[in-house]
N, C-alpha and C positions, 0 to 999 in steps of 0.2 A: 966451520961456523956458518949457519944459514942467516942471510940478511932478509928481514921482513920486507915484503914488497907492498907498498900502499896501493889503494884502489886507483889513484891517479897514475901511479907507476905502471900498473897493469894496462890501463887505457892507453898510455903513451907507447908501451911495448906493442899493443895491438895495432896502433896507427903505423908504427915503423914496419911491422910485419906486412901490413897491407901495402904500404909504399914499396917495399922490396918485391912483393908479388907483382905489382903493376909494372915495376921496372923490368922484371924478368919477362913478363908478357910482351912488353914493348920490344925488348931485344929479340925475342923469338919471332916477332912480326917481320923483322928485316929479312929473314930467310923463308918464313912460311908464306909471305905475300908472293914472292917470286915463284916458289914451288907450287902454290895453288894455281897461279896464273898459267904456268906451263902445263900442269896437269889438265886444266880445263881446255887448253888449246889442243891437247892430245886426245880429248874426248874421254878422259879418265874420271874417276870418282873423286869429287871434292867434298870433303867433310862439311856438313851444314854447321852454321853458327849464328849467334845473335848479331844484330846490328843495333845501332842506337847511339846516344850521346855519352861519351866517356865522362864529360863534365857533369852528367846526372848520376854519376856513381856506377855506371854499368860497365864494370871491369870485365864482365863476361864477353864483351865484344872483342876482347883481345885473347889470343893473337889474331891478327887479320889474316887474309888469304883463304878464308873459308867461304863456302857458298851461303852467304848470309840471307836470313829471312828477317822481315821487318819486326814482327812482334807476335806474341801469343795473346790474342784478344781476350781469352778467358781469364788472364791474370791481371786485367785492368779494372780499376786502378790498383796499382801495387801498394803495399803498405807504406813505402816511403813517399809515393805520390799522394797518398791519403793525408799525410802530415802537411804537405805543402798545400793541398786543397783546403784543409781546415784553416790553416793560417791565412790563406788568400781570401777565403770567404769571410772570415772575421774582419779582415782589413777592409774588404768591400763594404761591409755593414757599417764599420766605424767611419769610413770615408763619407758615406751618405748621412749618417747621423750627425756628424760634426757640421755639415752644411745645412741640414734641414731640421735638426732637432727631433727626428722621429725615425723609426725603422722604415726601410723601403718595403713596400708590399710585394713588389715583383722585380726581379732582375732579368733583363734580357741577356742572353748568352749566345755569342757567335762561336760555334764549336766546329773546329776543323780537324782533319785527320792528323795533323802535326802533333796534336795533343797526345795521340796514342803512340806515334812512331818516334817521337823525340822526348816526350815528357811522361810517358808511362801512365797517362790518364789523370794528370793533375787538375785540369779544368773539369773533367768528369767528376772527380772527387769534390771539387768546389761546389758543383751543382748539387750533388747529393747532400753535402753538409748544409747548404742553404736550406734545403727541404727538411733537414733534421733526420736523416737516415745515414747509416754507415754500412759498408760492405762487410761480409764475413768471408774469411778465406779458409781453405782446407790445408792440409799438410803439404800439398804440392805447390801452394801459392795461388791456386785458381780461386776466383770469386764464386762462392756457392750460393750466395743469397744476400738479402738486405735485412737489417733490423732497425726498428724505429728507436731513435734516441729520445728518452723521456724528456718532457719539458723541464723537469727539475734539473736534469743534467745539462740540457741545452742552454738554459738560462736566458732564453730570448724567444720571440715568436718564430714559427716556421715561415721562411721567406719563400714566396712563390717564384717560379722561373718560367721563362719562355725561351725555348732553345731553337735557334736556326742552325741546323746542321748543313754541311756541304754535301754535294752529291757523292764525294768519295767516302765520307763517313757513312752515308746511307748504304753504299755498295759494299764496303769492306769491313765495317764495324757495326753490324746490326745489334751486337750486345749493348752498345751505347744506348740505342733506342729502347731496348727491352729494360735495361736497368733504370733509366729515367722514368719510363712509363710505369714500371712496377713501384718505384719510389713514390710517385705522385698518387697512385692508387692506394697505397698504404696510408699516406698522411691524410688524404681527403676522407678516408673512412674512420678516422679517429674522432672520438667524442670529446672534442676540445672547443673552447670558445673561439669565435671568429678572430678576436683581437690577438690570439696566440697561434692561430693557424690560418694564414692567409691563403694557402692553396685550397683549403676547405671552403673558406668564405667565397673565393672566386669561382669555385666549382658550382656552388648553388646559384650564384649570380649568372654564370654562363648557362646553366640549365634553363633558367627563366627566359633569357634572351634567345637562346637557340630554339626553344619551343615556340616562342612568339614569331620567329621567322620561318617556321615550318621545316626545320632541319631534320634529317634522319639520324638515327643512332645518337640521340642527344646525350645520353649518359656517357658514352665513350668519348664523344667530341668535347663534352664539357670538361673532361679531365685531360684531354690531349694537350701536351706541352712541347712536343717535338714536331717541327715543321721544316719542309724543304721543297725544292722544285719537284715536279712529278718524276716517276721512274724513267730513266733513260735520258733525262735532261740534266744540264749542269749550268750553274751560274745564278746570279741574283737579278739580272736584267737592268738594274739601275745604271750600270756602267755603259750599256748600249745607249740608253736614253741621254745620259750626260754627254757622251762622246759625239753623238749625232745631233746635239742641241735640240733634242726632241722632248722638251718640257718647257712649261712656262711658270708653273707654280710648284710649291712644295707638295701640294696634293697630287700633282701629276707624278712626281717621283714616288710618293707613297703608294699610289695605286699600282705603279709598275712593280715595286718591291712586293706588295701583297699579291699581285697577279702571279709572280714567280714562286713565292714562298707559301702559297696557300694550300699545301697538301700535307695532311696529317699522317704521322708515322707512330704507330702504337704496336702493342703485342698482337692486336687483332686486325689492324689495317696497315697496308703498305702503300702510302701515297694516295690516300683518299682525298678528293677535292673537299676542302673544308675552309674556304675563305672567310665564312662568317665566324668560325671558331677562332681563326687566327686574329681577326679583328677584335673579338671580345677580349682576348688575352692581351692584345696590344694596348687596350684601354688602361690596363693596370700597371704597365711597365714604368718604373721610376728611373731606371739606370740601365745602360747597355754596355756590356763588356766583351772584350776578346783578350785572351791571354797572349802575352808576347814573351816567347821563351828564348829567343836567340836573335842576335843582330846579323845573322847570315842573310836575313831579309829585313826589309823595312816597310813602312806603311805606304811608300810611294813606289814600291817594286812592281806592284800588280794592281790592275783596276778592281780586283775582287775585294781588296781591303776597304776601299770607300763604298763599294757597291753593297757588300754584306753588312759591314759595321755601321758606316754612315747612313746607308739606306735604311737599316733597322731603326736607328735613332730618329731619323726624320719621320718614318712611318709612325712610330710610337708617339712622337710629338704631335703630328697631324691628327691622329685618331683620338688621343687623350685631351688635346688642347692645353697641355701643361709642358713646362720645361722638363727635359729629360737629361740626366747626367750621362755624358759620353766618356767612358774611361777605358784604360787598358791596365790589366794586371801584369806587372813586369816581374817575371821570374827568371830573368837571365842569370842572376845571382841568387841561388836558392837560399843562401844565408841572409839575404836582404830583400825579401819579397816586398814589392811596393805597388801602390795603386796610384795611377797618374791620370790627370785630366787629359783628354785627347788634344785639347788646344796646346798644352805643354808638350805633349808627345810630337805633335806636328812641328813645333818650333825646335825641339831637340834634333829631329832629323833634318830640318832645313839648315840649321847651323852646322851639323856634322857633315852634311853632304852638299846640298844645293848652293850654299853660300860659303863653303869651305874652299879656299884657294888651292889647297893641296889636292883635294878630291877633284876639283874642276880641272886642274892641270893634268892629272892622271887620266881623266876621261878624254881629254883632248888628244892624248897620244893615240887614241883608237880611231881618230878621224870620223868617217861617216857613222860608224857604230857608236862612238862616244856622243856625237850630236844627237843621235836617236835616243840615247839614254837620257840626255838632258830634257829632250822634248817629252819623253814618256813620263818622267817624274814630275815635271811641271803640269802636265795634263792631269795626273793623279792628285797633285796638290789642289788644282782647280776642282776636281771631283769631291775632295773633302770639304772644300768651301761650299760647293753646291748643296751637299747633303747635311752639313753640320753648322755652317756659318762660323766656324772656329778659326779661320785663317785671318790673322790680324792684318791691318792696313800696311804696317811696316814690312811684312813679309812680301806682299805683292810689290811694294815700292822697290825693295832691294832686288827682287828677282828681275824686275823690269830694267833697273839700272845695270845689273850684272850681265844679263843675257841679250838685251835688245839695244839699250841706249849706248853701251860701251862700244866704241868704234872698232877697237882691236878684236873684240869678241865677234862683232858682226862680220868683219872681214873673214874671220876663221870659219864662221858658218857658211858664208858665201862660197868659200873655197871647198868646203867639205860636205855640206848638206844644207842647202838653202831651204829645203822642204821642212826640215826640223825647225828652223828659225821662223818660217811662216806659221807653223803650228803653234809655237810658243807665243808669238805676237798675237795670233788670232785668239787664243784662250785668254790672254790678258785683256784684250779689247772686250771680249765677251763678258769677262768678270766685271769689268767696269760698267758695261751696258746693263747688266742684270742687277747692279747695285751690290754685288758681293765685295767689290773693292771701291772704296770712296777715293778715287785717284785725284791727286792734285791736277788742276787744269793744265799747268805747264807740262807735266810729265805725260798726261794723256794726249796732248796735242803732238808731242814729239813721237809718242808711240804710234799714233794714227798715221803720221807722216811717213814713218819708217815702214809701217805695214803696207802703205800704198806703194812705196818703192819696191818692196819685196814682191808684191803682186805684179808690178811691171816686169820685173825680172822673170817671173814664172810665165807670164803671158808671152814673153819673147822666146821661151824654151819649149812650151807645150802647146800643141794644136788642140783646139776645142775649148771646152769650158774649164775654168780654173776655180778652185774652191773660194778664192778671195772675194773681196767686195763686201757688200752688206751681209752680215751674219744672219742666215735664215734660221728662225726659231719656229718650231711647230710641235705638235703633240700627237699622241696616238689617234686622237679623234680626227686628225687631218689625213690619215692614211687608212684607206679602206681595209687593207689586209690586217692591220693592227686592230682597228676599231671593231672589226667583225670576228675576231678570234674568240674561241670559246673561253679561253682563260681570261681575257680582258673583260668579256661580258660577265663572267662570274665575279670578278673583282669589283666591277662597277655596280652590279646588282647587290653584292654584299654590303658595299659602302652605303648605298641608298637605303636598304632595308634596316640596317642597324642605326642609321641616323634617325629614321622614323620611330624605331623601337625605343631608342634612348629618350627621345622627347616624350613618348607615351608613358614610359616607366617613371620618368621624373614627375610627370603630371599626376 
């Protein structure tokens, strides 16, 4: 007698079948890993295989022990990544609407290569769906083109984007550039009302402004939405300005970000100087996002986090003169995609690491290197404050009490890495001097006193000049090599031209 199997029973059977397949692949890895390693040492042939995150459903990475390659760019975004991209885009729009009662006209996107190598193009999919287009795939899984999603199906306006890619995306994922550029070209050509098609609206506004400043190739630049540093260069520049105390105002940091990011990448141009086009697009940005897919790294791990993301938000705020939402789309758990304010994300990581006694204890076991890690993360915390002003007073208060005012901690630094302590104290003093931290008078006096003691120790150990003392603050205008660079001149000229054009157009 046959027993009827329900649809849910079939689904459950499929889940168990997949689970058993994964288990078999994991077991196979215990032998294939060693075999592949030894074959490689012998100069033999190691079979190629996928790499990636098993937590993203990529069971094809198992068994390990193969000569792995990162990704097939032609298959990005994948169909599963598209689903996550659609959901995250909808949540970004909802987040903004709940706070402002209207749709965002433009979303700034910090797009790094980790999106391809660990998330199969989830943020790329998010960008495409904001614009109101979707990929088409062939039978092999490769993306073969884009199709416009009708407004009736979309159910909302097309949201414009401004994408700041990294140098690694530029060099290894040119298909990202081509797909976004093609998507923008498709939507700006649609005969739709401006209130339902913000990319088209901004395209015609950009045309007018770029013509007024005498730009070349205005039609291409008016629809350019992907920007980065010039070919051969890497970084966002803002980290260097912050770490060297080489800025006085938010506009100084904005100009640095624009100077580095002012090169357009399209299907027709690869890194064309386009600072005016970048500035015209910055004017529309209402929100700046970067996807966070894994806690293997955090926002204090590297200076690039605040330089790219915080620098982007600061530049948009300076250029537009309006408040700009700074958020992160959290896709660590793809079953619970979330949009989080960067202020909340800063506090999440501060509590999880910098103020977590367990984490502090583990870092201290590493002596000099652990002290360096404390110093680096606190410097990057300061960088987020400089670019976004989202670090609350209590965070600076607790960091100061934990790392500088605590006598046991101070002794540990003195024994293991006094230079790290000097850097921490210096950044906290600088935060107070710049008004980023409204420090209580008593705490600040203690901090300054200890900073002076640290300087005395360093002066006794090192011959010549020591960094301590009054904190020197300067800008690019104070250094001939910076002030006279072609990139800085282009950024300065673009700022001044567009300021005049904006006044003229308003009149």
